[in-house]
C-alpha positions in Angstrom: 145.6 61.4 17.0 144.4 57.8 16.5 140.8 56.7 17.0 139.8 53.7 19.0 138.8 51.0 16.6 135.2 50.0 16.9 136.0 46.3 17.1 137.6 46.9 20.5 134.2 48.1 21.8 132.7 44.8 20.7 135.5 42.8 22.2 135.2 44.7 25.5 131.5 43.9 25.6 132.1 40.2 24.8 134.7 40.0 27.6 132.3 41.6 30.0 129.5 39.1 29.0 131.9 36.2 29.4 133.1 37.4 32.8 129.6 38.0 34.0 128.5 34.6 32.8 131.5 33.0 34.5 130.6 34.7 37.8 127.0 33.5 37.6 128.2 30.0 36.7 130.7 29.9 39.6 128.0 30.8 42.2 125.5 28.4 40.6 127.9 25.6 40.8 128.8 26.4 44.4 125.1 26.4 45.2 124.7 23.0 43.5 127.6 21.6 45.5 126.3 22.9 48.8 122.6 22.0 48.3 123.1 18.7 46.5 120.3 19.7 44.0 120.6 19.4 40.3 118.8 22.6 39.4 121.6 25.0 40.3 124.0 22.7 38.5 122.0 23.0 35.3 121.8 26.8 35.8 125.6 27.0 36.2 126.3 24.8 33.2 123.7 26.7 31.1 125.2 30.1 31.9 128.7 28.8 31.3 127.7 27.5 27.9 126.0 30.8 27.0 129.1 32.7 28.1 131.4 30.4 26.1 129.1 30.7 23.1 129.2 34.4 23.3 133.0 34.4 22.9 133.2 31.5 20.5 132.3 33.4 17.4 135.1 36.0 17.9 137.6 33.3 18.6 136.7 31.2 15.6 136.5 34.1 13.3 139.6 36.1 14.4 142.0 33.7 16.0 141.3 30.5 14.0 140.7 32.4 10.7 137.4 30.7 10.1 134.6 32.1 8.0 131.9 34.2 9.6 129.1 31.7 8.9 130.9 28.9 10.7 131.7 31.2 13.6 128.0 32.1 14.0 126.7 28.6 13.6 129.1 27.3 16.3 128.2 30.3 18.6 124.5 29.7 18.1 124.7 26.0 18.7 126.7 26.4 22.0 124.3 29.1 23.2 121.3 26.9 22.3 122.7 24.1 24.5 123.1 26.7 27.3 119.6 27.9 27.0 118.2 24.3 27.0 120.1 23.7 30.2 118.7 26.8 31.8 115.2 25.8 30.7 115.8 22.4 32.2 116.8 23.9 35.5 113.6 26.0 35.5 111.3 23.1 34.6 113.1 20.5 36.8 111.1 21.1 40.0 107.8 20.3 38.4 104.6 22.2 39.3 105.1 24.3 42.4 102.4 23.9 45.1 100.5 27.0 45.8 100.4 28.3 49.4 96.9 28.1 50.7 96.0 30.6 53.2 94.6 29.5 56.5 91.1 30.6 57.4 91.2 33.6 59.6 89.3 32.0 62.5 92.0 29.3 62.9 94.8 31.9 63.3 95.8 32.6 66.8 96.1 36.3 67.8 99.6 37.5 68.4 
């Protein structure tokens, strides 16, 4: 009886993270296209970058036979760009106005 190598668990998790990030990116880019706003575009590109960064270390280390340090530096750099784009999307709208409640006497009864 052969055991399931532990590396396959890591690879399965990375594929799941990349797929989930791809789905989030897809819907964010659709929202950007339909709304014409830049914020969903930055969210989509940010999540796409984070997803690609998550898989980049494994590809560089295992497929391209690079060293582990290079793989993690590239992975971290790509993920950093993604998080900067997500932060940009969050900060892009500026300060949000607070909703002021109307005085009770000005409300009409229903």
